[in-house]
Structure formats: C-alpha cells, structure tokens
N, C-alpha and C positions, 0 to 999 in steps of 0.2 A: 587568478582565473580569468581568463578572457570572456568577452561577451559571447563568443562563438562556442564556448565549453559550457554555457549555462543552458538549462532546459528552458524553453520558451514559456513564461508564465505570464499571462495578461494581467494577473492580479497585482503584479508588481508596481504597475502604473497607477492603482488605485490610492487615494489619499489616505485610506485607513492603514494600508501597508506601509506607506512612507512615514506615517506617525507612529505606528509601532516600531519601525525601524529605530526612528530617533529615540524613542523611549529604552530601547534595548541597548542602544549605543551608550547612552547616559548612563544606564544602571551597571556598565561595566561587564557585563556578561560576554564571553568570547563567543565567536563563531563555532568554534570546536565544542564548548559546552552546549550551545543550543542543538548542534548536531547530535549530542549524546541524548538530550531529552528525547529524541524522536524513537529511540529505542525504549526509553521508559513509557512513553505514550503507547507505544506498539505493543509492550508487555502487558499492560493495564487493559488495552483493547482485546488481546488475545485472552487473557484471563476472563474478561466479561464473556467473551464469545463462548469458551468453555462452560462457564457459570450459568449460562441461559439453558443449557441441557440438564443442569441440577436444580433449578429453581422450582419450588414447590407452590409458590404464589403466583396469582397472575400479576400483582404489583411488582414483585421482585423482578419477574420476567421482563415486564415493560421497562424497568430502570436498567436491568442489563443491556437490553437492545439498545436503549438510548445511549447508555454509557459506551458500548461498543462502536455505535456510529460517531460518537463525539470523539473517542481516542483515535478513531481513522483520520479524522479530519485535524485534530491536533497534530498528529504524526505528519501530514502533509504541510500543517503550517509551520512546524519546526524546519522541515525540510526547506521551505521556501526563505524563512526568515534567517537562517545560517548564512545563506548566499547574500541576502540583502545586507546583513549587518558587515559580512566580510567585504564586499565590493562597495556598494553605496556608503557604507559607514567607514570604510576605510580600515578595517580591523582585520583583514586578511593575514594569514601566516604561512609559513614555509610548508608546514604539514597540514594545511587545510584541505587540500584535495583529498588526503587519506580520510579525514574526517568527514569529508563531504559524501564519500562513496560508501565505506564500510558499515556505519550506522544504519545506512539504508537497507542493506542486505539483512542485517539481523531483525529490522523492524519488520520486514516482508516475512520472514520466517516466523516470528512471533504471533503475528495475526493471523496468518493463514493456518499455521499449525494448530493454534488454538481453536480455530473455527473447524479444523478437521476433527480434532478430539471430541468437539461438541456433537457433530453428525454422528460420528463413531459411537458415542454414548446413547444416541437415539435411535441407533439401529439402521440409519439410512445408507451408511457406506462404512468402509474400513477407514481407519485413521490415517492410511498411506494416501488417501485422496488430498488432506491437507499438506503432506509433505511433498506430494507430487507438484501440487500448485506452487508451493514455496520454491521448489527446486527449478521449476519453469519460470518462476519470476525473476530469480536470481540470475538466470540465464540469459534474460533479456539485458540485463546491466553488463554481464560478462562479455557477451558478444559486442556489446558497444565500445567496451574498453579495449578488448582485443583488436577490434578494427581501428580503433583510434590510434593504439600503439603502431599499427602497421602502416599509417599514414591516412586513413579515411577520416571524415569529418564526424564529430560525435552525431550519433543518430539517436533521437529521443521519440522516433515514430512510434505509433501503436500498430494494431488496434487494442492492445493491453499494455500500455506503459503504465508506470507508477500511478499518475493520476488516474487513469481509467480502472485500475485494479481497486484502488480506495474508493472509488464512485460505486463499483459494483459490490463490495464488500459494505459499504455504508448503506446502500439500498437494501442489500439483503438482510442487514440488522434491524433496519426500520420496518421492513416487511414482515420480519418474523415476530413482531407484535401482533400480527393479525393472522399469523398462519393457522390457527385453528379454524378460520373461515375459508381465507383465501388460499391457503396451502393444500386444502383437500383435492381440489381438481389436479393441481400439479403432482401431487402424491399417486394420483389414480393414473395419469399420464405415464409417470416413470415406473409405476409398480412398486412404489415404497410402501411399507406396511404402516406409515405414521405420517400425518401432515405436520407433526411438530419438528421443526428444523427444516422443513422442505425447501425455503428460500436460502438457507445457508448453503445445504447442499448444491442447489442449482448455481448459487454465487461461485461456489468452489469450482465446479465443473465449467463455468464460463471463464474463469480466471486462468484455469489449468490450459483449456483449448486455446484461448485467445494469447497467452503468454508463449505458447509453443509457437503458434503461428507468427508472433511478434519477433521472436528469437530467430525463426527462419527467414523472416522478411528482411530484418536488419543485416543477416549474414548475407543474403542475396544482394542488398543494396551496397554493402561494404565490398563485396567481391567485384560487382559491377564497376564502382568508383576505381578501385585499385587496378582493375585491368586496363581502363582508359587511361 
C-alpha cells in the first residue's frame, strides 16, 4: 500500500499510535486480523444502538449509550492500526488491500442498521432509514474505488467520510443519554412523537444526507480529474 492510497490521519504521527503499533507488531497480530476486529467492534456497537431502544432502566440506557460510542471509536482505531501495522510495522501482505476495504463496509452496515432498528422500535422512523444511511455510506467507498480503478487518485474527502460518520454517530450516542431533556425540542421541531432516540434519528439523517452528497462530490471530482 503506497502512502497515496492511505487515508490522511493526523493521529498516525502521535506517540501513542506509534507505541500501540509496536505493541501490536510484537504481539504477532496480522493487519488482516486487526481489520477483521473492526467488524466485531461495529457489530457490538450496532447491538448497543439497538439495545438502547429496549433498555428499561436509566442505568442500562446510559451504559449502552457509552458502549455504542466506545465501539464506534474502537472501529476507527482498528481501521487505523491495521494500516500502521502493515506499513510502519512492515507486515503487509498481498491480500491486505482486500482486508483493508471489505471489513469497513460491513462495519458501516452493522453500526448504521443497528441504529436504524433502534429508532424504528422507538417509533421515530422506519428501519429503512438505517439501511439507507448504510447504503449511502458504502457508496462513498464504492465511488472512490471505481474512480481509482479508472485512474483517478484515491479521494477520501467529505463532508461525510468514515471518520465524519463515526463522529456523528458517537456524538448521537452520547447525546442520547440526555435525550429525555435535550431531545424534547428536537422532537418538537421534527414532529416526532417521542424524544427518546431523537438524537439517533437525527444522526442517521445527517449521515444519510452527508454520505449522498459525499458520493456525488467524489464522483464529480473523479470525472473532472479523468477528463483533464
């Protein structure tokens, strides 16, 4: 994997990231296995999102919100560390590019669909909202890879690239701890019948619309480059 094919991530230069890379390299874990763990983290995050809608106590709900936010960030960490172990740690393999991309797509689906079923259970939207957000998220990567295959440079631009999607859903999970108070005005604005899950619903709408715009924006940028 060349440097041009990697997503620009400022955290790679931080001392803690370099330390963790050395630890993972010495542990014998392969970049492909680390890539796979991102699916596990995302599946757990999606389960936490859905379980938020089923929680019957405030304590359980808070713990699930924190869990969903944590697993969103662990998914991102795994996505960064697989590349660092492969490149900086010198443990890349011929099938690495496949493992670098495919788990990301399953991870997006698991997280966003889990949140979608949560808002559906709470009566704020149909579960198709989560599926639509997941499809739009996958399309951002699909456009990048198709354009790259045609000769355009890899485009990791936003406004709703993977780190941005995870930021939105992490923030939505944390704000859901307070949606009994903070969510009431939001529910009133959008005409929802409950404030419970209002931030999850809003987060999914933001991801959906932002990802659609990102896919279109990347398409336009790729076409402009190829025409030149």
